[in-house]
C-alpha positions, 0 to 999 in steps of 0.5 A: 297882461302881467304887471307886478308891483314889488314893495319892500321895507322894514316892519311898520314902514307903511308898505302894507298900507301902500300895497293895499291902496295900490291894489284897490286903485289899479284893481290888482291882486294883493299879497302880504308875503309877510303873512306867509312867514308869520303863519309859518312862525306861528306854526313853529311856536306850536312845535312844528319843524320850520321847514315842515311848517312852511311846506304844509302851510294852508290858506286858512293859516293866513287868516289866524287872528294872532299873526301880528303879536310880538311872539309871532313877529319874532318867530316869523323873522327867525324862520325867514332866515332859514333858506329851506323855508324861503325856498318852500314859499318861493314858487307860490309867491312868484306864481302870484306875482305873474298872475293875469290882471296885475299883482302887488306883493309886499315883503322883505325881498320881493324886488331883489329875489322874488320878482327882480323883473317887476315892472315897479319896485318900491322900497318903503322906509321910515324912522325907527321912532315913527315905525315903533309909534305906528306898531305900538298903536296897532298893538294897543288897538288890538288889545296887546300891552307891550310898551313903546320901548319893548316895541322899539327893541323888537323892531330893531332886533328884527331889522338887524336879523332881517338885514344880516341874514345870508338868505335874501337879506332886507335891502333895496333893489338897485332900481327901486324907488325909495319912499321915506314915509316918516313925515308923510300922511297915508294919502301922500305916501299912496299918491307918491306910489301911484305916481310911480306906477303911472310913470311905469305904465306910461313907459311900457305903453310907449314901447 
């Protein structure tokens, strides 16, 4: 039986952490759809045309070790605003979402565009300051030297571009549960998400 959990939200809000935890808890497959755009953006930085980069994306491109650098993050946000790029990656995401055994997808437009019929939709957010702190720590732990102010500026640029783009802008689905993780521990955020999935499974079981 297919069961899709769609998780959307801005960068560093915690959607990936929650997505991976839900995947482990329920035994569902997990896809960080942002990696598709990061891998495409990384290929564009090498000189490829954005649409060509998306159409020829390979599984091994998702395993590159520099997909979370600031340059790749900005490139990913730019290519994600191109409708032809989004179309090239659409079918892969939808097929993954409806695979047997359940799937968790996190990104920017999962509940609104990719999987509007998902059984569970979450919109995960956090304050700008908390998101910048998390991303700065992630980059510092990875050996990158960006300052906290630079990380904050990068996040705000991405937020503005992702929310304003004509193709699949970042916004919560009308029926999504909004989850603000600013003051939550990881365990608290995951517990809230698990509870929402359990409620959905119970509703479906009662039909």
